[in-house]
C-alpha positions as CSV (number, residue, x, y, z in Angstrom):
1,X,-50.2,-127.8,88.0
2,X,-52.3,-128.6,91.0
3,X,-52.1,-126.5,94.2
4,X,-50.8,-129.5,96.2
5,X,-48.0,-130.2,93.7
6,X,-47.1,-126.5,93.7
7,X,-46.7,-126.6,97.4
8,X,-44.6,-129.7,97.5
9,X,-42.3,-128.8,94.5
10,X,-40.0,-126.4,96.3
11,X,-39.3,-129.0,99.0
12,X,-38.5,-131.6,96.4
13,X,-36.1,-129.2,94.7
14,X,-34.3,-128.6,98.0
15,X,-34.0,-132.3,98.7
16,X,-32.6,-132.9,95.2
17,X,-30.1,-130.2,95.7
18,X,-28.9,-131.7,99.0
19,X,-28.5,-135.1,97.5
20,X,-26.6,-133.6,94.5
21,X,-24.3,-131.7,96.9
22,X,-23.6,-134.9,98.9
23,X,-22.8,-136.9,95.7
24,X,-20.6,-134.2,94.2
25,X,-18.9,-132.8,97.3
26,X,-18.8,-136.0,99.4
27,X,-15.5,-137.7,100.0
28,X,-15.0,-140.8,97.8
29,X,-14.3,-144.1,99.4
30,X,-10.5,-144.6,100.0
31,X,-9.6,-141.0,100.0
32,X,-9.3,-140.8,103.8
33,X,-9.6,-137.8,106.0
34,X,-8.2,-134.4,105.1
35,X,-4.5,-134.0,106.0
36,X,-4.2,-137.7,106.7
37,X,-0.6,-138.8,106.0
38,X,-2.1,-142.1,104.6
39,X,-4.6,-140.5,102.4
40,X,-4.0,-140.3,98.6
41,X,-7.0,-138.0,98.1
42,X,-6.6,-134.4,97.0
43,X,-6.6,-133.1,100.6
44,X,-4.4,-135.9,102.0
45,X,-0.7,-135.6,102.7
46,X,0.6,-139.0,101.6
47,X,2.5,-137.4,98.7
48,X,4.4,-135.3,101.2
49,X,5.5,-138.4,103.2
50,X,6.6,-140.1,100.0
51,X,8.6,-137.2,98.8
52,X,10.5,-136.9,102.0
53,X,11.3,-140.6,102.0
54,X,12.5,-140.3,98.4
55,X,14.9,-137.6,99.6
56,X,16.4,-140.0,102.2
57,X,14.6,-138.7,105.3
58,X,13.6,-141.2,108.0
59,X,9.9,-140.4,108.0
60,X,7.4,-141.8,110.5
61,X,3.8,-141.0,111.4
62,X,3.0,-140.9,115.2
63,X,1.8,-139.0,118.2
64,X,5.2,-137.9,119.7
65,X,8.3,-136.0,118.3
66,X,11.3,-138.0,117.2
67,X,13.8,-139.1,119.9
68,X,16.7,-136.8,120.4
69,X,16.9,-133.2,119.5
70,X,18.2,-133.3,115.9
71,X,14.9,-134.1,114.1
72,X,11.9,-132.3,112.8
73,X,8.2,-132.6,113.6
74,X,5.2,-131.5,111.5
75,X,2.0,-130.6,113.3
76,X,-0.8,-130.5,110.7
77,X,-3.7,-130.0,113.1
78,X,-3.2,-128.8,116.7
79,X,-5.7,-130.8,118.7
80,X,-3.3,-131.4,121.5
81,X,-4.1,-131.2,125.2
82,X,-2.2,-128.6,127.2
83,X,0.2,-131.2,128.8
84,X,1.0,-132.8,125.4
85,X,1.6,-129.4,123.8
86,X,4.0,-128.4,126.6
87,X,5.9,-131.7,126.1
88,X,6.2,-130.9,122.4
89,X,7.4,-127.3,123.0
90,X,9.9,-128.6,125.6
91,X,11.3,-130.9,122.9
92,X,11.7,-127.8,120.6
93,X,13.5,-125.9,123.4
94,X,16.1,-128.7,123.6
95,X,17.0,-128.2,119.9
96,X,14.2,-129.7,117.8
97,X,12.4,-128.1,114.8
98,X,8.6,-128.0,114.9
99,X,6.6,-126.9,111.8
100,X,3.0,-126.0,112.7
101,X,0.6,-125.8,109.8
102,X,-2.5,-125.0,111.8
103,X,-3.1,-121.2,111.8
104,X,-5.4,-121.5,114.9
105,X,-2.8,-123.3,117.0
106,X,-1.9,-121.9,120.4
107,X,1.7,-123.0,120.4
108,X,2.6,-119.3,120.0
109,X,0.7,-116.1,120.1
110,X,0.6,-114.6,116.6
111,X,-1.7,-111.8,115.3
112,X,-3.2,-112.3,111.9
113,X,-2.7,-109.6,109.2
114,X,-4.9,-110.8,106.4
115,X,-5.0,-113.7,103.9
116,X,-3.2,-114.9,100.9
117,X,-6.2,-114.1,98.8
118,X,-6.3,-111.0,96.5
119,X,-10.0,-110.3,96.1
120,X,-11.4,-113.6,95.1
121,X,-8.2,-115.0,93.6
122,X,-5.5,-117.0,95.6
123,X,-2.1,-115.5,94.6
124,X,1.3,-117.1,94.8
125,X,3.5,-115.6,97.5
126,X,7.2,-114.6,96.8
127,X,9.8,-115.5,99.4
128,X,11.0,-112.0,100.2
129,X,13.3,-113.0,103.1
130,X,16.9,-114.2,103.5
131,X,16.3,-117.2,105.7
132,X,19.1,-119.6,104.7
133,X,17.0,-122.7,104.9
134,X,14.7,-121.4,102.2
135,X,17.3,-120.1,99.8
136,X,16.1,-122.6,97.1
137,X,12.4,-121.6,97.4
138,X,11.2,-118.8,95.2
139,X,7.4,-118.8,95.7
140,X,4.6,-120.9,97.2
141,X,1.0,-121.6,96.4
142,X,-1.1,-121.5,99.6
143,X,-4.8,-121.2,98.8
144,X,-6.8,-119.7,101.6
145,X,-3.6,-119.2,103.7
146,X,-3.5,-116.8,106.6
147,X,-0.9,-114.1,107.0
148,X,0.7,-113.4,110.4
149,X,2.4,-110.4,111.9
150,X,6.0,-111.5,112.6
151,X,6.8,-110.6,116.3
152,X,10.1,-109.1,117.3
153,X,13.0,-111.6,117.1
154,X,11.3,-113.7,114.4
155,X,11.7,-114.0,110.6
156,X,8.8,-113.7,108.2
157,X,8.8,-115.1,104.7
158,X,6.3,-115.2,101.8
159,X,4.9,-111.8,102.7
160,X,2.2,-109.6,101.3
161,X,1.8,-106.2,102.9
162,X,2.6,-106.4,106.7
163,X,1.8,-110.1,106.9
164,X,3.8,-113.2,106.3
165,X,2.6,-116.7,105.5
166,X,5.7,-118.3,107.2
167,X,7.1,-117.1,110.5
168,X,10.3,-118.7,112.0
169,X,10.8,-118.1,115.7
170,X,13.7,-119.2,117.8
171,X,12.5,-121.1,120.9
172,X,15.3,-122.1,123.4
173,X,17.8,-124.2,121.4
174,X,15.3,-125.0,118.6
175,X,13.1,-123.4,116.0
176,X,9.3,-123.0,115.8
177,X,8.0,-122.5,112.3
178,X,4.4,-121.3,111.9
179,X,2.6,-121.7,108.5
180,X,-0.6,-119.9,107.7
181,X,-2.3,-123.1,106.7
182,X,-1.5,-126.6,105.4
183,X,-2.9,-126.1,101.9
184,X,0.6,-125.9,100.4
185,X,1.4,-129.4,101.8
186,X,-1.6,-131.4,100.5
187,X,-1.4,-133.8,97.6
188,X,-3.3,-131.4,95.3
189,X,-1.0,-128.4,95.8
190,X,2.4,-130.1,96.6
191,X,3.4,-130.0,92.9
192,X,2.6,-126.4,92.4
193,X,5.1,-123.5,92.5
194,X,7.9,-124.5,94.9
195,X,5.7,-126.2,97.5
196,X,7.6,-129.5,97.4
197,X,11.0,-127.6,97.7
198,X,9.6,-125.7,100.7
199,X,8.5,-128.9,102.4
200,X,11.8,-130.5,101.8
201,X,13.8,-127.5,103.0
202,X,11.8,-127.2,106.3
203,X,11.4,-130.9,107.2
204,X,14.3,-132.7,105.6
205,X,17.2,-130.3,104.9
206,X,19.6,-133.2,104.7
207,X,19.5,-137.0,104.0
208,X,18.9,-139.1,107.1
209,X,16.9,-136.4,109.0
210,X,14.4,-138.0,111.3
211,X,10.9,-136.6,110.6
212,X,7.7,-137.3,112.5
213,X,4.4,-136.3,111.0
214,X,2.0,-136.0,113.9
215,X,-1.1,-137.7,112.9
216,X,-4.2,-135.5,112.9
217,X,-7.2,-136.6,115.0
218,X,-10.0,-138.5,113.3
219,X,-13.1,-136.5,112.1
220,X,-15.0,-135.5,115.2
221,X,-12.0,-136.1,117.5
222,X,-9.6,-133.7,119.2
223,X,-10.1,-131.4,122.1
224,X,-11.6,-128.4,120.2
225,X,-15.3,-127.9,120.3
226,X,-17.6,-126.5,117.6
227,X,-17.0,-122.9,118.7
228,X,-13.3,-123.4,118.4
229,X,-13.6,-124.1,114.7
230,X,-15.3,-120.8,114.0
231,X,-13.0,-118.2,112.5
232,X,-12.3,-115.2,114.7
233,X,-13.8,-112.8,112.2
234,X,-17.0,-114.8,112.0
235,X,-17.3,-114.7,115.8
236,X,-16.7,-110.9,115.7
237,X,-19.4,-110.6,113.0
238,X,-21.8,-112.5,115.3
239,X,-21.1,-110.3,118.2
240,X,-21.7,-107.2,116.0
241,X,-25.1,-108.7,115.1
242,X,-25.9,-109.1,118.7
243,X,-24.9,-105.6,119.6
244,X,-26.9,-104.2,116.6
245,X,-30.0,-106.2,117.7
246,X,-29.7,-104.9,121.3
247,X,-29.4,-101.3,120.0
248,X,-32.4,-101.8,117.7
249,X,-34.5,-103.3,120.5
250,X,-33.6,-100.4,122.8
251,X,-34.5,-97.9,120.1
252,X,-37.8,-99.5,119.3
253,X,-38.8,-100.4,122.9
254,X,-41.0,-98.2,125.0
255,X,-39.2,-95.4,126.7
256,X,-40.1,-95.0,130.3
257,X,-39.8,-91.3,131.4
258,X,-41.3,-89.3,134.3
259,X,-44.8,-90.2,135.2
260,X,-47.4,-87.8,133.7
261,X,-50.8,-87.3,135.2
262,X,-53.6,-88.0,132.6
263,X,-57.2,-86.8,132.9
264,X,-59.4,-89.7,133.9
265,X,-62.8,-90.2,132.3
266,X,-65.8,-89.0,134.3
267,X,-67.3,-91.8,136.3
268,X,-71.1,-91.7,136.9
269,X,-73.1,-93.7,139.4
270,X,-75.5,-96.2,138.0
271,X,-78.5,-94.3,139.3
272,X,-77.2,-91.1,137.8
273,X,-76.7,-92.7,134.5
274,X,-80.3,-94.0,134.4
275,X,-81.6,-90.6,135.3
276,X,-79.5,-89.0,132.6
277,X,-80.7,-91.4,130.0
278,X,-84.3,-90.9,131.1
279,X,-83.9,-87.1,130.9
280,X,-82.6,-87.4,127.3
281,X,-85.5,-89.6,126.3
282,X,-88.0,-87.2,127.9
283,X,-86.5,-84.2,126.1
284,X,-86.5,-86.1,122.8
285,X,-90.1,-87.3,123.4
286,X,-88.9,-90.9,122.8
287,X,-91.7,-92.6,124.5
288,X,-91.6,-95.5,122.1
289,X,-87.9,-96.1,122.6
290,X,-88.4,-95.9,126.4
291,X,-91.2,-98.4,126.2
292,X,-89.1,-100.7,124.1
293,X,-86.3,-100.6,126.7
294,X,-88.7,-101.6,129.4
295,X,-90.3,-104.5,127.6
296,X,-87.0,-105.8,126.3
297,X,-85.6,-105.9,129.8
298,X,-88.7,-107.7,131.1
299,X,-88.6,-110.2,128.3
300,X,-84.9,-111.1,129.1
301,X,-85.6,-111.4,132.8
302,X,-88.7,-113.6,132.3
303,X,-86.9,-115.8,129.7
304,X,-84.0,-116.4,132.1
305,X,-86.4,-117.1,135.0
306,X,-88.4,-119.6,132.9
307,X,-85.4,-121.3,131.4
308,X,-86.0,-120.0,127.9
309,X,-83.3,-118.7,125.5
310,X,-82.7,-114.9,125.6
311,X,-83.9,-114.6,122.0
312,X,-87.3,-116.2,122.8
313,X,-90.2,-114.2,121.2
314,X,-92.7,-112.4,123.5
315,X,-95.6,-114.7,122.7
316,X,-93.6,-117.8,123.9
317,X,-92.5,-116.0,127.0
318,X,-96.0,-114.9,127.8
319,X,-97.5,-118.4,127.4
320,X,-94.7,-120.0,129.5
321,X,-95.2,-117.3,132.2
322,X,-98.9,-117.8,132.3
323,X,-98.6,-121.6,132.5
324,X,-96.0,-121.5,135.2
325,X,-97.6,-118.8,137.5
326,X,-101.3,-118.7,136.6
327,X,-101.1,-115.0,135.5
328,X,-103.5,-114.3,132.6
329,X,-101.6,-114.6,129.4
330,X,-103.2,-111.5,128.0
331,X,-101.8,-109.5,130.9
332,X,-98.3,-110.8,130.4
333,X,-98.5,-110.2,126.6
334,X,-99.7,-106.7,127.2
335,X,-96.6,-106.0,129.2
336,X,-94.3,-107.6,126.7
337,X,-95.9,-106.2,123.5
338,X,-97.6,-103.0,124.4
339,X,-98.8,-100.3,122.0
340,X,-96.7,-97.1,121.7
341,X,-97.6,-94.8,124.7
342,X,-99.3,-91.6,123.5
343,X,-98.3,-89.5,126.5
344,X,-96.3,-89.6,129.7
345,X,-99.2,-91.0,131.7
346,X,-99.4,-94.1,129.5
347,X,-95.6,-94.6,129.7
348,X,-95.7,-94.4,133.5
349,X,-98.7,-96.9,133.6
350,X,-96.7,-99.3,131.3
351,X,-93.7,-99.0,133.7
352,X,-96.0,-100.0,136.7
353,X,-97.4,-102.9,134.7
354,X,-93.9,-104.2,133.7
355,X,-92.7,-103.9,137.3
356,X,-95.8,-105.8,138.6
357,X,-95.5,-108.6,136.1
358,X,-91.8,-109.0,136.9
359,X,-92.4,-109.2,140.7
360,X,-95.2,-111.8,140.2
361,X,-93.2,-114.1,138.0
362,X,-89.9,-113.9,139.8
363,X,-91.6,-114.4,143.2
364,X,-93.0,-117.8,142.2
365,X,-91.0,-120.7,143.7
């Protein structure tokens, strides 16, 4: 396998996986949106509407509760604006019955107490309450359902531990029923356990009951934003990650304490440094090294003055200097490539020669 194909193959696999997920998990044409009362798909609620009508209920799908105060309304998704929500609650206070299947709804303030899942398995919940309207319901199947803590004055049913999947609360002259999710009412789950009996008992307890199923907003509609759709525990986990990152950053960051005076390196004047280096060379009898420093410095200065590269060889520099200034080429070459001084006198003489050549070349205009 070539290197280019090896680099492209992982991206091809990712693209194939996305296409497969879209084909397998995508909604088929005609299924409609989830919880749509007109949708025959697995997540629609058309079967619920048909069952209620078969039982003799006067069922309609709309945006407002039924007229009068003797009917029931089902709110599958709470995407209501505050004024519309207050109108709906006012209708309940006058004697209506409102069933809310959206666990995140703000029609009433309920604390969550877990889910209807035991480990990784969704369990059926037993009634475990004496609510007269639910006397014919034994158990419900509510995959992924949320459990609420029943507040004082309310009645909790289908409980596990301290939480209840159904909470009935008196509100004025009517009743507000909160469900921990609409999964028990969708087409796929309505025929399981006693889900159909539960729906009939809550929404159409007698023939002729007027029932309004409040139509959910279309996909992308509603007043809730993207952050409103995030579960509270996911938000809490995100804030925990933020706090952990801040603590880690503070732990790894530089800690600023009391200023501490540190010893500074000894600073020498330029002339003192030259004298010190010269003394070291004198003690080491490094006349050849000293001569090399003098000639290298002269070569760089002359090359820069004559427009030559810094790496130009001494012979080229000497010829260019002689042609430009008229100085004998042998004199410049002797200053750039001298023999190793045999004693201090010869080193001093070389220094004078180097200095003289430098002045003569640099003084030419």
